[in-house]
Every structure is written in C-alpha cells, then in structure tokens.
VOLUMPA-229975 format. One record per residue: x, y negated, z negated of N, C-alpha, C in turn; residue number from 1. Coordinates in steps of 0.02 Angstrom, whole numbers, plus 32768, in hexadecimal, padded with zeros to 4 digits. Example, Ala and Ser with C-alpha at 12.3 -4.5 7.8 and 13.67 -1.06 7.14 Angstrom:
2
<n.X 8294, n.Y 811C, n.Z 7E7A, ca.X 8267, ca.Y 80E1, ca.Z 7E7A, c.X 8294, c.Y 80A5, c.Z 7E7A, num 1>
<n.X 8282, n.Y 8070, n.Z 7E9E, ca.X 82AC, ca.Y 8035, ca.Z 7E9B, c.X 8285, c.Y 7FFE, c.Z 7E76, num 2>
END
This chain:
156
<n.X F834, n.Y FB1F, n.Z ABB7, ca.X F804, ca.Y FB0F, ca.Z AB79, c.X F825, c.Y FB1B, c.Z AB38, num 1>
<n.X F856, n.Y FB45, n.Z AB3C, ca.X F87E, ca.Y FB47, ca.Z AAFE, c.X F89D, c.Y FB06, c.Z AAE0, num 2>
<n.X F8AA, n.Y FAD9, n.Z AB0F, ca.X F8C3, ca.Y FA9E, ca.Z AAF8, c.X F896, c.Y FA6F, c.Z AADD, num 3>
<n.X F861, n.Y FA6F, n.Z AAEE, ca.X F821, ca.Y FA4D, ca.Z AACF, c.X F813, c.Y FA69, c.Z AA88, num 4>
<n.X F80C, n.Y FAAB, n.Z AA8A, ca.X F80E, ca.Y FACA, ca.Z AA44, c.X F83A, c.Y FAB9, c.Z AA11, num 5>
<n.X F87C, n.Y FABB, n.Z AA2A, ca.X F8AF, ca.Y FAAA, ca.Z A9FA, c.X F8B5, c.Y FA58, c.Z A9E9, num 6>
<n.X F89F, n.Y FA34, n.Z AA11, ca.X F8A0, ca.Y F9EB, ca.Z AA07, c.X F865, c.Y F9E2, c.Z A9D4, num 7>
<n.X F82B, n.Y F9FE, n.Z A9DB, ca.X F7EE, ca.Y FA06, ca.Z A9B6, c.X F803, c.Y FA17, c.Z A973, num 8>
<n.X F820, n.Y FA48, n.Z A96E, ca.X F831, ca.Y FA69, ca.Z A928, c.X F867, c.Y FA35, c.Z A906, num 9>
<n.X F896, n.Y FA1C, n.Z A92A, ca.X F8C8, ca.Y F9F1, ca.Z A90C, c.X F8AA, c.Y F9B4, c.Z A8F1, num 10>
<n.X F876, n.Y F993, n.Z A916, ca.X F851, ca.Y F954, ca.Z A901, c.X F820, c.Y F967, c.Z A8C7, num 11>
<n.X F808, n.Y F99B, n.Z A8BF, ca.X F7DA, ca.Y F9C1, ca.Z A88C, c.X F805, c.Y F9C0, c.Z A84D, num 12>
<n.X F848, n.Y F9D9, n.Z A856, ca.X F86A, ca.Y F9E4, ca.Z A815, c.X F895, c.Y F9A2, c.Z A803, num 13>
<n.X F89B, n.Y F96F, n.Z A828, ca.X F8AF, ca.Y F932, ca.Z A817, c.X F881, c.Y F90A, c.Z A7F7, num 14>
<n.X F83A, n.Y F911, n.Z A812, ca.X F802, ca.Y F8EF, ca.Z A7EE, c.X F803, c.Y F90B, c.Z A7A5, num 15>
<n.X F7FA, n.Y F94E, n.Z A7A3, ca.X F7F1, ca.Y F96E, ca.Z A753, c.X F828, c.Y F953, c.Z A735, num 16>
<n.X F86C, n.Y F957, n.Z A749, ca.X F8A1, ca.Y F942, ca.Z A726, c.X F8A7, c.Y F900, c.Z A70A, num 17>
<n.X F88E, n.Y F8D2, n.Z A72F, ca.X F890, ca.Y F88D, ca.Z A716, c.X F855, c.Y F876, c.Z A6EE, num 18>
<n.X F81A, n.Y F89F, n.Z A6F6, ca.X F7DB, ca.Y F88A, ca.Z A6CE, c.X F7EA, c.Y F894, c.Z A682, num 19>
<n.X F7E6, n.Y F864, n.Z A65F, ca.X F7E3, ca.Y F872, ca.Z A610, c.X F7AB, c.Y F859, c.Z A5F3, num 20>
<n.X F794, n.Y F87F, n.Z A5BD, ca.X F75A, ca.Y F86F, ca.Z A59F, c.X F772, c.Y F84B, c.Z A555, num 21>
<n.X F758, n.Y F80E, n.Z A549, ca.X F76B, ca.Y F7EC, ca.Z A503, c.X F72B, c.Y F7DF, c.Z A4E4, num 22>
<n.X F724, n.Y F7F4, n.Z A4A7, ca.X F6ED, ca.Y F7E8, ca.Z A481, c.X F6F4, c.Y F7A0, c.Z A45C, num 23>
<n.X F6D0, n.Y F76D, n.Z A474, ca.X F6CD, ca.Y F72A, ca.Z A458, c.X F6A1, c.Y F71A, c.Z A437, num 24>
<n.X F66F, n.Y F74A, n.Z A42E, ca.X F63F, ca.Y F740, ca.Z A3FC, c.X F644, c.Y F731, c.Z A3B0, num 25>
<n.X F61A, n.Y F71D, n.Z A38E, ca.X F623, ca.Y F713, ca.Z A345, c.X F62B, c.Y F75A, c.Z A328, num 26>
<n.X F610, n.Y F791, n.Z A348, ca.X F614, ca.Y F7CF, ca.Z A32C, c.X F658, c.Y F7F2, c.Z A342, num 27>
<n.X F68D, n.Y F7CE, n.Z A351, ca.X F6D0, ca.Y F7E8, ca.Z A363, c.X F6E7, c.Y F814, c.Z A327, num 28>
<n.X F6FC, n.Y F84F, n.Z A338, ca.X F714, ca.Y F880, ca.Z A307, c.X F6E2, c.Y F8B1, c.Z A2E6, num 29>
<n.X F6A3, n.Y F8A6, n.Z A2FF, ca.X F678, ca.Y F8E0, ca.Z A2E4, c.X F679, c.Y F91C, c.Z A308, num 30>
<n.X F65F, n.Y F94E, n.Z A2E3, ca.X F662, ca.Y F995, ca.Z A301, c.X F634, c.Y F9A1, c.Z A32C, num 31>
<n.X F602, n.Y F981, n.Z A338, ca.X F5BF, ca.Y F995, ca.Z A364, c.X F5C0, c.Y F964, c.Z A39F, num 32>
<n.X F5A6, n.Y F97E, n.Z A3D2, ca.X F59D, ca.Y F959, ca.Z A40D, c.X F54C, c.Y F93F, c.Z A411, num 33>
<n.X F542, n.Y F8FC, n.Z A419, ca.X F502, ca.Y F8DD, ca.Z A41F, c.X F4ED, c.Y F8DF, c.Z A464, num 34>
<n.X F4B3, n.Y F8BC, n.Z A46C, ca.X F496, ca.Y F8B1, ca.Z A4B6, c.X F4C2, c.Y F88A, c.Z A4DE, num 35>
<n.X F4D6, n.Y F856, n.Z A4C8, ca.X F50D, ca.Y F825, ca.Z A4E7, c.X F540, c.Y F852, c.Z A4FA, num 36>
<n.X F561, n.Y F86F, n.Z A4D4, ca.X F59A, ca.Y F899, ca.Z A4D9, c.X F595, c.Y F8CE, c.Z A512, num 37>
<n.X F554, n.Y F8ED, n.Z A517, ca.X F548, ca.Y F91D, ca.Z A548, c.X F53F, c.Y F8FC, c.Z A58E, num 38>
<n.X F51E, n.Y F8C0, n.Z A591, ca.X F513, ca.Y F89C, ca.Z A5D1, c.X F558, c.Y F883, c.Z A5E8, num 39>
<n.X F586, n.Y F873, n.Z A5C3, ca.X F5C5, ca.Y F85F, ca.Z A5DC, c.X F5EC, c.Y F89B, c.Z A5F0, num 40>
<n.X F5E9, n.Y F8D2, n.Z A5D5, ca.X F609, ca.Y F90C, ca.Z A5F0, c.X F5F1, c.Y F928, c.Z A62F, num 41>
<n.X F5AB, n.Y F923, n.Z A63A, ca.X F588, ca.Y F931, ca.Z A675, c.X F59B, c.Y F901, c.Z A6AD, num 42>
<n.X F59F, n.Y F8BF, n.Z A697, ca.X F5B3, ca.Y F88B, ca.Z A6CC, c.X F5F7, c.Y F8A0, c.Z A6E7, num 43>
<n.X F629, n.Y F8AD, n.Z A6AC, ca.X F66C, ca.Y F8B2, ca.Z A6CB, c.X F672, c.Y F8FB, c.Z A6FA, num 44>
<n.X F642, n.Y F92A, n.Z A6E3, ca.X F647, ca.Y F964, ca.Z A705, c.X F632, c.Y F959, c.Z A74D, num 45>
<n.X F5FC, n.Y F936, n.Z A756, ca.X F5E6, ca.Y F920, ca.Z A793, c.X F612, c.Y F8FC, c.Z A7C2, num 46>
<n.X F63B, n.Y F8C9, n.Z A7A2, ca.X F669, ca.Y F8A3, ca.Z A7C4, c.X F6AD, c.Y F8C8, c.Z A7DF, num 47>
<n.X F6B7, n.Y F8FE, n.Z A7B2, ca.X F6F4, ca.Y F921, ca.Z A7BF, c.X F6EF, c.Y F96A, c.Z A7EA, num 48>
<n.X F6A9, n.Y F970, n.Z A7FC, ca.X F6A3, ca.Y F9AA, ca.Z A821, c.X F6B3, c.Y F9A7, c.Z A86D, num 49>
<n.X F6C6, n.Y F9D8, n.Z A88F, ca.X F6D4, ca.Y F9DD, ca.Z A8D1, c.X F69A, c.Y F9CE, c.Z A900, num 50>
<n.X F6A4, n.Y F992, n.Z A922, ca.X F669, ca.Y F982, ca.Z A950, c.X F650, c.Y F9B7, c.Z A987, num 51>
<n.X F68A, n.Y F9E4, n.Z A997, ca.X F680, ca.Y FA15, ca.Z A9C0, c.X F663, c.Y FA56, c.Z A9A9, num 52>
<n.X F663, n.Y FA56, n.Z A965, ca.X F64E, ca.Y FA8E, ca.Z A94A, c.X F622, c.Y FA7A, c.Z A901, num 53>
<n.X F5EF, n.Y FA4E, n.Z A907, ca.X F5CF, ca.Y FA36, ca.Z A8C5, c.X F5AC, c.Y FA67, c.Z A89C, num 54>
<n.X F5A5, n.Y FA50, n.Z A861, ca.X F58E, ca.Y FA84, ca.Z A829, c.X F548, c.Y FA9C, c.Z A842, num 55>
<n.X F539, n.Y FAD0, n.Z A830, ca.X F4FB, ca.Y FAEF, ca.Z A84A, c.X F4BE, c.Y FAD0, c.Z A820, num 56>
<n.X F485, n.Y FAB3, n.Z A838, ca.X F44F, ca.Y FA90, ca.Z A817, c.X F435, c.Y FAC6, c.Z A7D4, num 57>
<n.X F432, n.Y FAFE, n.Z A7E1, ca.X F41E, ca.Y FB28, ca.Z A7AE, c.X F44D, c.Y FB2C, c.Z A774, num 58>
<n.X F489, n.Y FB27, n.Z A781, ca.X F4BA, ca.Y FB29, ca.Z A74D, c.X F4B0, c.Y FAE3, c.Z A71B, num 59>
<n.X F4A3, n.Y FAA9, n.Z A743, ca.X F498, ca.Y FA6E, ca.Z A71F, c.X F44F, c.Y FA6A, c.Z A6F7, num 60>
<n.X F422, n.Y FA85, n.Z A711, ca.X F3E0, ca.Y FA8C, ca.Z A6EF, c.X F3E8, c.Y FABC, c.Z A6B6, num 61>
<n.X F405, n.Y FAEE, n.Z A6BA, ca.X F417, ca.Y FB20, ca.Z A683, c.X F43C, c.Y FAFE, c.Z A649, num 62>
<n.X F46E, n.Y FACD, n.Z A655, ca.X F494, ca.Y FAAB, ca.Z A62E, c.X F466, c.Y FA7D, c.Z A60B, num 63>
<n.X F43F, n.Y FA5B, n.Z A62F, ca.X F413, ca.Y FA27, ca.Z A60F, c.X F3D9, c.Y FA43, c.Z A5E8, num 64>
<n.X F3C6, n.Y FA7B, n.Z A5F3, ca.X F390, ca.Y FAAA, ca.Z A5CD, c.X F3B4, c.Y FAC1, c.Z A589, num 65>
<n.X F3F6, n.Y FADC, n.Z A59D, ca.X F414, ca.Y FAEE, ca.Z A558, c.X F423, c.Y FAAF, c.Z A524, num 66>
<n.X F431, n.Y FA79, n.Z A544, ca.X F43E, ca.Y FA43, ca.Z A50E, c.X F402, c.Y FA26, c.Z A4F7, num 67>
<n.X F3C7, n.Y FA28, n.Z A51C, ca.X F38A, ca.Y FA15, ca.Z A507, c.X F370, c.Y FA46, c.Z A4CA, num 68>
<n.X F37B, n.Y FA7F, n.Z A4D8, ca.X F36B, ca.Y FAB2, ca.Z A49C, c.X F39C, c.Y FAA9, c.Z A464, num 69>
<n.X F3D7, n.Y FA97, n.Z A46A, ca.X F3FF, ca.Y FA8E, ca.Z A428, c.X F3ED, c.Y FA4E, c.Z A408, num 70>
<n.X F3D8, n.Y FA1E, n.Z A435, ca.X F3BF, ca.Y F9D5, ca.Z A412, c.X F382, c.Y F9E1, c.Z A3EA, num 71>
<n.X F357, n.Y FA0D, n.Z A406, ca.X F317, ca.Y FA16, ca.Z A3E4, c.X F328, c.Y FA48, c.Z A3A4, num 72>
<n.X F353, n.Y FA74, n.Z A3A2, ca.X F363, ca.Y FA9A, ca.Z A36A, c.X F384, c.Y FA6D, c.Z A338, num 73>
<n.X F3A8, n.Y FA3B, n.Z A350, ca.X F3C9, ca.Y FA15, ca.Z A321, c.X F399, c.Y F9D8, c.Z A2FE, num 74>
<n.X F368, n.Y F9C6, n.Z A329, ca.X F337, ca.Y F99D, ca.Z A313, c.X F302, c.Y F9C3, c.Z A2D5, num 75>
<n.X F2FB, n.Y FA03, n.Z A2EB, ca.X F2D0, ca.Y FA34, ca.Z A2C0, c.X F2F3, c.Y FA3C, c.Z A280, num 76>
<n.X F32E, n.Y FA4A, n.Z A284, ca.X F358, ca.Y FA59, ca.Z A246, c.X F352, c.Y FA19, c.Z A218, num 77>
<n.X F360, n.Y F9D7, n.Z A237, ca.X F357, ca.Y F996, ca.Z A20F, c.X F310, c.Y F98A, c.Z A1EC, num 78>
<n.X F2E2, n.Y F99F, n.Z A213, ca.X F2A2, ca.Y F992, ca.Z A1FB, c.X F28C, c.Y F9C2, c.Z A1C2, num 79>
<n.X F2AE, n.Y FA04, n.Z A1C8, ca.X F29A, ca.Y FA35, ca.Z A19A, c.X F2C5, c.Y FA20, c.Z A15B, num 80>
<n.X F302, n.Y FA05, n.Z A159, ca.X F32E, ca.Y F9E6, ca.Z A124, c.X F307, c.Y F9AF, c.Z A101, num 81>
<n.X F2EB, n.Y F98C, n.Z A12D, ca.X F2BF, ca.Y F950, ca.Z A109, c.X F281, c.Y F96A, c.Z A0EC, num 82>
<n.X F266, n.Y F99B, n.Z A107, ca.X F228, ca.Y F9B8, ca.Z A0E4, c.X F23B, c.Y F9DC, c.Z A0A3, num 83>
<n.X F276, n.Y F9F5, n.Z A0A1, ca.X F281, ca.Y FA1F, ca.Z A061, c.X F299, c.Y F9F2, c.Z A02B, num 84>
<n.X F2B6, n.Y F9B5, n.Z A042, ca.X F2C4, ca.Y F987, ca.Z A009, c.X F281, c.Y F963, c.Z 9FEE, num 85>
<n.X F257, n.Y F94D, n.Z A016, ca.X F217, ca.Y F932, ca.Z A010, c.X F1E9, c.Y F969, c.Z 9FE2, num 86>
<n.X F1EB, n.Y F9A3, n.Z 9FFA, ca.X F1C7, ca.Y F9DE, ca.Z 9FD2, c.X F1E9, c.Y F9E8, c.Z 9F8B, num 87>
<n.X F224, n.Y F9DD, n.Z 9F83, ca.X F245, ca.Y F9E2, ca.Z 9F3C, c.X F22E, c.Y F9AB, c.Z 9F16, num 88>
<n.X F238, n.Y F96C, n.Z 9F29, ca.X F220, ca.Y F937, ca.Z 9F0D, c.X F1D3, c.Y F935, c.Z 9EF7, num 89>
<n.X F1A6, n.Y F94B, n.Z 9F25, ca.X F166, ca.Y F950, ca.Z 9F10, c.X F155, c.Y F986, c.Z 9EDC, num 90>
<n.X F178, n.Y F9B9, n.Z 9EE2, ca.X F175, ca.Y F9EA, ca.Z 9EAF, c.X F18E, c.Y F9D3, c.Z 9E6B, num 91>
<n.X F1C3, n.Y F9AC, n.Z 9E67, ca.X F1E1, ca.Y F995, ca.Z 9E32, c.X F1AC, c.Y F964, c.Z 9E0D, num 92>
<n.X F18B, n.Y F93D, n.Z 9E33, ca.X F15F, ca.Y F905, ca.Z 9E19, c.X F117, c.Y F924, c.Z 9E05, num 93>
<n.X F108, n.Y F95F, n.Z 9E1A, ca.X F0D2, ca.Y F982, ca.Z 9E06, c.X F0D8, c.Y F997, c.Z 9DAC, num 94>
<n.X F117, n.Y F99E, n.Z 9D9C, ca.X F12E, ca.Y F9AD, ca.Z 9D5A, c.X F119, c.Y F981, c.Z 9D25, num 95>
<n.X F11A, n.Y F93D, n.Z 9D41, ca.X F10B, ca.Y F901, ca.Z 9D12, c.X F0D1, c.Y F90D, c.Z 9CE0, num 96>
<n.X F0DC, n.Y F901, n.Z 9C9F, ca.X F0B1, ca.Y F906, ca.Z 9C70, c.X F09F, c.Y F949, c.Z 9C57, num 97>
<n.X F0BB, n.Y F979, n.Z 9C74, ca.X F0B7, ca.Y F9C3, ca.Z 9C62, c.X F0E4, c.Y F9DB, c.Z 9C32, num 98>
<n.X F0D1, n.Y FA0C, n.Z 9C06, ca.X F100, ca.Y FA29, ca.Z 9BD4, c.X F121, c.Y FA63, c.Z 9BF6, num 99>
<n.X F165, n.Y FA62, n.Z 9BF4, ca.X F18F, ca.Y FA95, ca.Z 9C1A, c.X F1BE, c.Y FAB5, c.Z 9BED, num 100>
<n.X F1D1, n.Y FAF2, n.Z 9BF9, ca.X F205, ca.Y FB0E, ca.Z 9BDC, c.X F234, c.Y FB27, c.Z 9C0A, num 101>
<n.X F273, n.Y FB13, n.Z 9C00, ca.X F2A7, ca.Y FB28, ca.Z 9C2A, c.X F2E6, c.Y FB3F, c.Z 9C10, num 102>
<n.X F319, n.Y FB5C, n.Z 9C34, ca.X F35A, ca.Y FB6E, ca.Z 9C1A, c.X F38E, c.Y FB46, c.Z 9C34, num 103>
<n.X F3B6, n.Y FB2B, n.Z 9BFC, ca.X F3EE, ca.Y FB07, ca.Z 9C08, c.X F428, c.Y FB2C, c.Z 9BDB, num 104>
<n.X F45A, n.Y FB2E, n.Z 9C0D, ca.X F493, ca.Y FB52, ca.Z 9BE6, c.X F482, c.Y FB8B, c.Z 9BB5, num 105>
<n.X F455, n.Y FBB6, n.Z 9BCE, ca.X F442, ca.Y FBEA, ca.Z 9BAA, c.X F414, c.Y FBDC, c.Z 9B75, num 106>
<n.X F404, n.Y FBA9, n.Z 9B62, ca.X F3DD, ca.Y FB91, ca.Z 9B30, c.X F398, c.Y FB76, c.Z 9B54, num 107>
<n.X F356, n.Y FB90, n.Z 9B26, ca.X F315, ca.Y FB7C, ca.Z 9B3C, c.X F304, c.Y FB38, c.Z 9B22, num 108>
<n.X F2F1, n.Y FB08, n.Z 9B4B, ca.X F2D8, ca.Y FAC5, ca.Z 9B40, c.X F295, c.Y FABE, c.Z 9B56, num 109>
<n.X F271, n.Y FAA5, n.Z 9B29, ca.X F226, ca.Y FA94, ca.Z 9B2A, c.X F216, c.Y FA4A, c.Z 9B28, num 110>
<n.X F1EB, n.Y FA33, n.Z 9B47, ca.X F1CB, ca.Y F9E6, ca.Z 9B44, c.X F1A8, c.Y F9D5, c.Z 9B7A, num 111>
<n.X F193, n.Y F995, n.Z 9B79, ca.X F16C, ca.Y F976, ca.Z 9BAC, c.X F1A1, c.Y F954, c.Z 9BD7, num 112>
<n.X F18D, n.Y F95F, n.Z 9C1F, ca.X F1B1, ca.Y F93A, ca.Z 9C56, c.X F197, c.Y F8F3, c.Z 9C52, num 113>
<n.X F1C5, n.Y F8C7, n.Z 9C4F, ca.X F1B8, ca.Y F880, ca.Z 9C48, c.X F1CF, c.Y F859, c.Z 9C77, num 114>
<n.X F1F8, n.Y F87B, n.Z 9CA7, ca.X F20D, ca.Y F859, ca.Z 9CDD, c.X F233, c.Y F87C, c.Z 9D15, num 115>
<n.X F23C, n.Y F866, n.Z 9D50, ca.X F257, ca.Y F887, ca.Z 9D87, c.X F28B, c.Y F857, c.Z 9DA3, num 116>
<n.X F2C3, n.Y F874, n.Z 9DAC, ca.X F2F9, ca.Y F847, ca.Z 9DD4, c.X F308, c.Y F860, c.Z 9E17, num 117>
<n.X F302, n.Y F83A, n.Z 9E47, ca.X F309, ca.Y F84B, ca.Z 9E97, c.X F34B, c.Y F831, c.Z 9EB2, num 118>
<n.X F36E, n.Y F80C, n.Z 9E89, ca.X F3A2, ca.Y F7E3, ca.Z 9EA6, c.X F3DE, c.Y F80F, c.Z 9EBB, num 119>
<n.X F3EB, n.Y F84E, n.Z 9E9F, ca.X F428, ca.Y F86C, ca.Z 9EB7, c.X F416, c.Y F89A, c.Z 9EED, num 120>
<n.X F3E1, n.Y F89A, n.Z 9F15, ca.X F3C8, ca.Y F8C3, ca.Z 9F42, c.X F3A9, c.Y F901, c.Z 9F2F, num 121>
<n.X F3B9, n.Y F91B, n.Z 9EFB, ca.X F396, ca.Y F958, ca.Z 9EDB, c.X F371, c.Y F941, c.Z 9EA2, num 122>
<n.X F32B, n.Y F94E, n.Z 9EA3, ca.X F308, ca.Y F935, ca.Z 9E69, c.X F31B, c.Y F94F, c.Z 9E26, num 123>
<n.X F31E, n.Y F92B, n.Z 9DF1, ca.X F32C, ca.Y F941, ca.Z 9DAD, c.X F2EC, c.Y F929, c.Z 9D82, num 124>
<n.X F2D6, n.Y F954, n.Z 9D56, ca.X F2A3, ca.Y F949, ca.Z 9D26, c.X F2BD, c.Y F932, c.Z 9CE5, num 125>
<n.X F29B, n.Y F8FE, n.Z 9CC5, ca.X F2B2, ca.Y F8EC, ca.Z 9C86, c.X F28D, c.Y F909, c.Z 9C51, num 126>
<n.X F2AC, n.Y F92A, n.Z 9C21, ca.X F287, ca.Y F953, ca.Z 9BE5, c.X F2B2, c.Y F936, c.Z 9BA6, num 127>
<n.X F294, n.Y F919, n.Z 9B76, ca.X F2B3, ca.Y F905, ca.Z 9B3C, c.X F2EC, c.Y F8D6, c.Z 9B43, num 128>
<n.X F2EC, n.Y F8B3, n.Z 9B78, ca.X F318, ca.Y F881, ca.Z 9B83, c.X F35E, c.Y F898, c.Z 9BB0, num 129>
<n.X F352, n.Y F8D8, n.Z 9BBD, ca.X F388, ca.Y F8F1, ca.Z 9BE9, c.X F36F, c.Y F90E, c.Z 9C2B, num 130>
<n.X F399, n.Y F90C, n.Z 9C60, ca.X F38B, ca.Y F927, ca.Z 9CA7, c.X F39C, c.Y F96D, c.Z 9CA9, num 131>
<n.X F364, n.Y F98D, n.Z 9CCB, ca.X F375, ca.Y F9DB, ca.Z 9CDD, c.X F35D, c.Y F9DB, c.Z 9D1D, num 132>
<n.X F372, n.Y FA1C, n.Z 9D44, ca.X F365, ca.Y FA32, ca.Z 9D7E, c.X F322, c.Y FA4E, c.Z 9D7B, num 133>
<n.X F2E9, n.Y FA43, n.Z 9D9C, ca.X F2A9, ca.Y FA5F, ca.Z 9DA0, c.X F2B3, c.Y FAAE, c.Z 9DB1, num 134>
<n.X F2EA, n.Y FAC7, n.Z 9DD3, ca.X F2E7, ca.Y FB12, ca.Z 9DD4, c.X F2F3, c.Y FB37, c.Z 9D9E, num 135>
<n.X F301, n.Y FB13, n.Z 9D61, ca.X F315, ca.Y FB3D, ca.Z 9D1F, c.X F2D0, c.Y FB45, c.Z 9CFB, num 136>
<n.X F29B, n.Y FB26, n.Z 9D16, ca.X F25D, ca.Y FB2A, ca.Z 9CEC, c.X F24B, c.Y FB76, c.Z 9CEE, num 137>
<n.X F237, n.Y FB8C, n.Z 9CA8, ca.X F219, ca.Y FBCE, ca.Z 9CA1, c.X F1D5, c.Y FBDA, c.Z 9C97, num 138>
<n.X F1B6, n.Y FB9F, n.Z 9C7E, ca.X F16C, ca.Y FBA0, ca.Z 9C69, c.X F15B, c.Y FB56, c.Z 9C73, num 139>
<n.X F114, n.Y FB53, n.Z 9C85, ca.X F0FC, ca.Y FB0E, ca.Z 9C94, c.X F0B1, c.Y FB13, c.Z 9C6E, num 140>
<n.X F0A3, n.Y FAE3, n.Z 9C40, ca.X F060, ca.Y FAE8, ca.Z 9C27, c.X F03B, c.Y FA9F, c.Z 9C2E, num 141>
<n.X F001, n.Y FAA1, n.Z 9C32, ca.X EFD8, ca.Y FA62, ca.Z 9C37, c.X EFDE, c.Y FA39, c.Z 9BEE, num 142>
<n.X EFE0, n.Y F9FE, n.Z 9BF5, ca.X EFDD, ca.Y F9E1, ca.Z 9BAD, c.X EF9B, c.Y F9E0, c.Z 9B86, num 143>
<n.X EF9C, n.Y F9EA, n.Z 9B4D, ca.X EF5E, ca.Y F9EF, ca.Z 9B30, c.X EF3D, c.Y F9AB, c.Z 9B30, num 144>
<n.X EF01, n.Y F9AA, n.Z 9B39, ca.X EEDC, ca.Y F96C, ca.Z 9B33, c.X EEC1, c.Y F959, c.Z 9AF5, num 145>
<n.X EECE, n.Y F91E, n.Z 9ADB, ca.X EEAC, ca.Y F908, ca.Z 9A9A, c.X EE6D, c.Y F904, c.Z 9AA9, num 146>
<n.X EE41, n.Y F930, n.Z 9A74, ca.X EDF5, ca.Y F936, ca.Z 9A75, c.X EDE4, c.Y F904, c.Z 9A43, num 147>
<n.X EDB7, n.Y F8E0, n.Z 9A60, ca.X ED91, ca.Y F8AC, ca.Z 9A37, c.X ED46, c.Y F8BE, c.Z 9A36, num 148>
<n.X ED29, n.Y F8CB, n.Z 99F9, ca.X ECEE, ca.Y F8DD, ca.Z 99EA, c.X ECC3, c.Y F8A1, c.Z 99DE, num 149>
<n.X EC86, n.Y F89C, n.Z 99F9, ca.X EC5A, ca.Y F866, ca.Z 99DF, c.X EC1F, c.Y F880, c.Z 99C2, num 150>
<n.X EC0C, n.Y F860, n.Z 9993, ca.X EBC1, ca.Y F886, ca.Z 9974, c.X EB90, c.Y F849, c.Z 9978, num 151>
<n.X EB55, n.Y F85D, n.Z 9987, ca.X EB23, ca.Y F834, ca.Z 9987, c.X EAF0, c.Y F83E, c.Z 9951, num 152>
<n.X EAE5, n.Y F807, n.Z 992C, ca.X EAB3, ca.Y F810, ca.Z 98F8, c.X EA73, c.Y F7EB, c.Z 990A, num 153>
<n.X EA48, n.Y F809, n.Z 98F9, ca.X E9FE, ca.Y F7EF, ca.Z 9907, c.X E9E1, c.Y F7D5, c.Z 98C5, num 154>
<n.X E9C9, n.Y F79E, n.Z 98C6, ca.X E9B0, ca.Y F780, ca.Z 9887, c.X E966, c.Y F798, c.Z 9888, num 155>
<n.X E95A, n.Y F7A6, n.Z 9842, ca.X E908, ca.Y F7C0, ca.Z 983A, c.X E8E9, c.Y F790, c.Z 981C, num 156>
END
C-alpha cells in the first residue's frame, strides 16, 4: 500500500505544480477577487485535489459561505457609499433659495444659495457666484417673503 500512497502523492504534487492560474479578465491587476475569480480558484482547487483524498464537503461549503458573506459585505458597502453620495446631494439641494452664512478661509460669508454643482462628485453650493462646501455652513435662514397687502375699499 505504501507504493500506491507514494504514487498518489507524486501525482497530486505534479498536478498542483503544473496548474497555473492566469487572470485574463478585463479586471487584470486589480487588488480584489470577484465572483468569477473565486469560481476559477474553486474549479482549479477541485481539479488539483487528490482523487483518493478529496476535499471535505464541509470545507467547501464553509469556503462558499465565507465568500458569499464577503460578497454581501462588498455589496452593502457599495450601497452605503451610493446612499451617502445621494444624501449629500439631496441635502445640498435643500439649501437652494435659502440665506446662509458660512466660513471660507476664516471669513464669514453670507448670501442666498443660487445653485448646486454636483459634477465633481461632492456637492458644492453657489453663493454670490462662488462655490462652497455645504459643510462650511454655520447658519441657515428662510428667505423673507415679500409681503403684498391688498386693501379693499367699499363704495358708499
């Protein structure tokens, strides 16, 4: 039986030694593994395993569960990042038409928010023709509405 064991070990070592993993995806050079990468690695692992001593099913299930957890955490992180960006844009647009006071380079600036620029990825409000970060706002006031009075006269 020792000859079968040594032949089996030599065959397994040769299989592992000749198996190469090449990332030919468009994402070559990236620092994280994706679903496709994981499935390629799992497939390579299954091909290179010793047929007389296969990988335990519970180990494979544990690996897949771990990967699924990591994938869900990654998806959650992306969702939270998108939510944060959307929330910041919504907050910035809520300042439109309001009188604000903000700090810029140690100076207090006051004026009405006339625009919001979302092109840089970080919302910027426009006050007096200049762009400012909404986080520098120190006070917000509702604009004063122009009051119009109408008088009714009755003829006698």
